[in-house]
Residue, then its C-alpha position, 0 to 999 in steps of 0.5 A: m701486348k701481342y705475344k705473352l709466352l716466349a719458348l725458348d730452344m736451348d742448344g744453339t738458340l738460347l746458348n751460344d757456341e760455348q754452351q752460354i746465355t750472353p748478357e745481351t740475352e740475359k737482360w732482353i729474357r728479363k726485360a720480357a719476363a719483367a713485362g709480364v711475358h712467361v718464359c719457358l724452355s723448351t728442350g730436347r735437354g733432361y731436366h737436370e742439364a736444363i735446370a740451371y740456365g733457367e735458375q740463372l735467369d731467375l725463371g720460375t715459369p713452366m718448363i718443357t725438357v726431353n722434348g715435350s716428354e716432361i712437363w714441369r709446371t715450376p721448375k720444382e713441380l713435375h706435371s706429366r712424364v711420357l715413356l717409351d715402351r721397353s720394347l722399342v727401347a730394347r729395338m732402337h738400342a738393337i740397331a744402335e749396335e747393329k749400325k756401330v753408330w753412338f747412341w744415347a737415352y734419356s730416363v728417369e733415372g739418369s742418361y745412358n750411352e755406350t760407355n755406360w750402357v748395361p743390359e740390366v738398364l733396360e728393363r729397370n729404367q723408365w725411358m723418355k728418350f733415345g737418340y743416334f749421332t752418325k755423320d754417315d748419312e747413309a746409316r743415319q737414313d738407314i736407321k730412320r727408315q727402321l725407326q719409321e717402320l716401327g711405328g709409335l714414335e716421334v722421330t726429330n734431331s737436334s743436330p744434322y747428324n742426329l736423330e732424337i726418339n720420343p713416343a708417339g705425339i710428344s713435341k716441344a709444341s704438345g708441351i706448349r699447348t699445355v702450358c697455354d691452357w694453363f695461362g688461358l693462352d692462345l697459341s697465337e699468342v706464342v713466340a717459338v724459337g729455335d734451329s733444329l728439326n725439333d723445334l719445327a712442331a713448335i715454330e709451324a703451331a705459334g703465333l710467331g715462329v723464329a728460326m735462328g740464323n744458325a738454324q738448318e735450313a728446312v726450319k728456316a723454311k717454315a719460320d716466320v721470322v729469321t733472326a741473328t745466331n746463337n753467337e749474334d744475340g738472335i733472342a734478343l733481337i726477337i724481344r726487342d722487335y717483336i715482343l716489347t715493342g711500343e714498351 
């Protein structure tokens, strides 16, 4: 079998627009796992938002959460966690306030946004990811410029209207490299599937980089293959046509 690790983004990829794994996609993921393929969830979501889907699929394999800031050796065993510097989080929060845009932040202790943020959480919590959402293109570009000037940050997105920020050097690709090391695999043996800029590093690094039919154009342009959309069982088609060929 040419490909031995399948790294799956969740939103816009594994999940349809109703936030569900369709029966057809689940069937083919189970077929891949039964054939010995390591199926790894690779998501921008936090652990507690992702684990139920892994349990639905009966996956005991590693998980990459918070865009790579956390890597789980198994769904119950944390391997590593990389934190944002609190001074950077403070500045990112200040930018959100200045620009009057929606923000959210993932910490080890929980997730926060403008509805539950209080000043004392900044020093109390351990931060892994910060995000912004705005449909104002000018505001979003200005925020991105300010973030790039700050340095020490990895800036991607999970939709055309948001920005997701992790520590520099942290991505789904860095997480996949760690998982490959555990299994003695080369990146050429990986299929990585996604739809947004936070999937791009993984798609470019993998032996087969797959963009969903609903992916952002920049992601499609870099992918080796563009499959059907998340509402049309695009993952099932990739497993059938590229991973379990001849099975």
